[in-house]
Every structure is written in structure tokens, then in C-alpha cells.
N, C-alpha and C positions, 0 to 999 in steps of 0.2 A: 399803156394800161396804167390806170391810177391806183394808188395804194388802197383806196376804198373798194374798188372793184375786186382787187386781189383778196381783200378780207371777206367780201361777200362770197366769192368763189370758194374760199376756205370754209365758210359757215355752211354753205349749201352742198358741200362735197359729200359723197357717200362714204368718204374716209373719216368723217367727223365721228369720233368714238362715243356715240350715244346709243348704239344698238338698234338703229332704225331698221336694219336688215332683218331683224328677228320677227318683225310684225307684218301682217298682211291686212289688218283691219277688216276682217270678215271676208276678204277675197278668197282665202283658202276654202272656206265653207261654200262659197258660191261656186267654186270649181267642183267641190264634192257633190253639190246638188245639181251639177250640169247647167247652172245658169250662165257660167262662164266656161267656154269650151274651145274658143278659137280667137283669132285676132279681133274679129268684128264684135263678138260679145264682150271681150275684155275692154275694148274701146268704149262700148256702150256703158258698161258698169263703172269704169274709172271716170269717164267723162261726165256721167250723170252725177257722181259724187262730187267731182270737182266743181261743177256749176251749181248744184242744188244744196249741198251741205257744207263742204269745205269753204266754198266761195261765199256763202251767205251767212256763215257764222264764224268759222275759225279765222278766215282772212280779215274781216273787219275787226275782229277782236285783237288780232296781232297788230294791226294798224293803231288801234286805240291804245294798246299796251305800250307800243313804242313811244307814242306821244305822251303817255302818262309818265314813263320813265324820264323822258326829256324834261318834263315839267316838275320832276321830283314829287309827283302826286302819289305818295305811298298808299294812301287809302284807296284810290282808284285801282292801283295795281293789285292790291290784296282782294278787292271786290271782284275784279275780272278773273283773277286766279281761282277764287272760290266758284264763280259762275262756270268757268270751264270745267273744273273738276266735277261739278254737279251735273254737267251736260253729258258726261260719258255714260252711254246706255248700258254697258256691261262691265263686269268686274275686270275683264281683260283689257278693255279700252282705258279704264281708269288706271290700272296698274301700268299700262304702257306709257301714258303721258307722265306719270309720276316717276317711273324709272328713267325715262329719257330726260326729264327735267332735272332729276338728281344728277345724272351723268354729265349733263351740260354745265350745271352749276359747279360741279367738282372740277371739270376741265377749265372753266373760266378762272377759277381760283388758282389753277396751276400755270396760267399764262401771265407773265410778269407785267404786260403792258396794259392791263385792264383795271381801271379804278371802279370797283363795284360798291354800290351803296349798301349801307347796313340793312336796309329793308329787305334786300335780296336774301339774306341769311335768316331774317326774322321769321320767314314763313316755314312752317314745319314740312309742308309738301309744296313743291313748285311744279306747276304744269309746264310742259315743254314749250308752249308758245310764250310763256312769261320769260323764260331763260333766253329763248331766241331773240325776242324783242329787245331785251337788255343788251345782248351781244351786238346786235345791229346798231343800237343807239350809241354804245361806247366806241364802236368802230366808225361812227359817223356815216353809216349807210343811210341814204334817203329812204323814207318810208315806202315810196313806190317801188324802189329797187329791192328793198327788204322783202316786201310782199311777193315780188316776182321770184326771188330766190327761194322763199319759203314754199310757194306753190310748185315751183319746178322740182324742188327736192322731194316734195310729197308725190308728185307724178312719177318721178324717177323710181322711187321706192316701190310704188304700186306696180309699175311695169316690171321691175326686177322680180317682184313676187309672182307676177303672172308668168314670167319666163320659167320660173322654177315649178310652179304649181300646175299650169295647164297641161304640159309645158308648151312654150313657144320658142321659135328660133330667134337668133340675134337680129336678123333682118326685120322680122315681125316686130320685135321690140323697138327698133329704130323707127319703123313706120308709126307705131303707137306714140312714141315721143314726139314725132313731127306733128301728128294730129292733135295730141293733147297740148303741146306747146303753143299751137296756133290759137288755142282758147284762153291761154293764161293772161295775155294782156287785157282782154275784155273783162275777165273775172277780177283782175286787179283794179281796174278803173271802177267797176261797180262797188267793190269792197271799200274803196276810199271814200265813197259818198253815201253808202247805205246807212240810213239812220238806225239807231239801236232798236227801235220798236219794230223794225222789219228784219232783224237778225233771226235766222231760223236754221236749226239743224234737224228739222223734222224729216226723218227717213226711216219709216218702220221696217222696210226690208233690210236696211243695214243693221238696225238694232237686232232683228231676228237672226241675221247671219252671224253677228258677233256673239250673241247668246248661245246659238247652237254650236259655234266653234268650240266653246268651252267643253262640250261633251263629245266632240268629234274623236273618233277612235284613233285615226292615223293623222298626225300633224307634223308639218315642217316648221310652222310659225307659232308664235306665242299669242297671236290675236287674229 
């Protein structure tokens, strides 16, 4: 096992102290509305988001961000950070990425082996993908592997949310991860070549779910 792989596993680990476990990204409301109620419907919901929104906007943006950090293109990093913050459809989703970005930035400063560029601290609000891309770059994780870890981490967090909210059993959770994981390589390959004019996070159902979650009476998650 190479040191780079170890660093990627650390970055993608659910033990990374950024608070990802606090968020469901609208899944909790989908459960409340009975749109997600078993393993099959959870797989449909999470898989659809993976391929149609995360994979077509967030993933190519992470790839572009990592390349921008590698090129020391601070202007592009700042522009992509602003674009991602503007793309959050609800106040909860925006607060989520800002909180996770803040937590990861603070963590990276507390790790002694990471040379961080001044531009990283110059941004008043850092979206989580911006911080992730920088961590992957300074740890020399190839972009393809970085995207794979990013998407796997997202899938794992969504499955963990489904286990708690539906609820689902542990075996169902592992079946979900097997099914979702088989889609990740294709999503990664698409994200690496998708031109910016075709990036899209258009998902009205997700936007409604996230907005309605803000008024949901009983909640386990913050989004």
C-alpha cells in the first residue's frame, strides 16, 4: 500500500472530523414523504443523485479545483468556490458546505505536513469541495483517485443516513454500497472529461426536499 493511497483513505474516511454524518442532503425529508422507504427506493434516490447531480456538477468541479490548485491558479479557485456556494439550493445546503469546508480547513492547518497556499485562507467562506481538492493535491493524490474517494465518501454518508432514517439493516446498507460503488467509476470517467458548459446540478426534487427539510418537525439531520 502506497503512502498516497493511505492519505486518500484518511481523507475519505467517515472519521474525518468535518461533521458529514450530521447531514442527509434532503434524504431525511424524502423518507418523511415516503419517497424513500426501503432498500430499492433508497438506491433509486441516492443513485439518481450520484449520476445526475453530484456526478454532473460537483465531481467535475472537484477535478477542476484540484487542477487549479496544482497550477496555483488562485483566481480560478476563487471563482469555482463562488460558483459552488451559489449553486446550493437551500440555506441548509449552503450552511452544510461552509461548515464542512471550515472544519476541513481548520483540520488541515492542524496537520504539520501540509504546505497550504495563502489563497486558501484569503477566502472568507470555503466550500467543502475546495478544501477537499487542496488536501488531495498537497497529498499528491491523482485527480482520478481523488474523485473516486470523494464520490465514495458521499455515497457512504448517504447510505449511513438511510440506515438511520428509513431505517435499514446493516446488510441492506452493504448491498446499497455494492450497487452504488459499481456506478462510481463511470461517474468519475464522465466527470473528468465533461466540459463546463455541460455541468448541471438541475434537480428540482432535491431542491424541494432540502427546502422542506428546513421546516420538518422531527429531524435527525441538519440538512
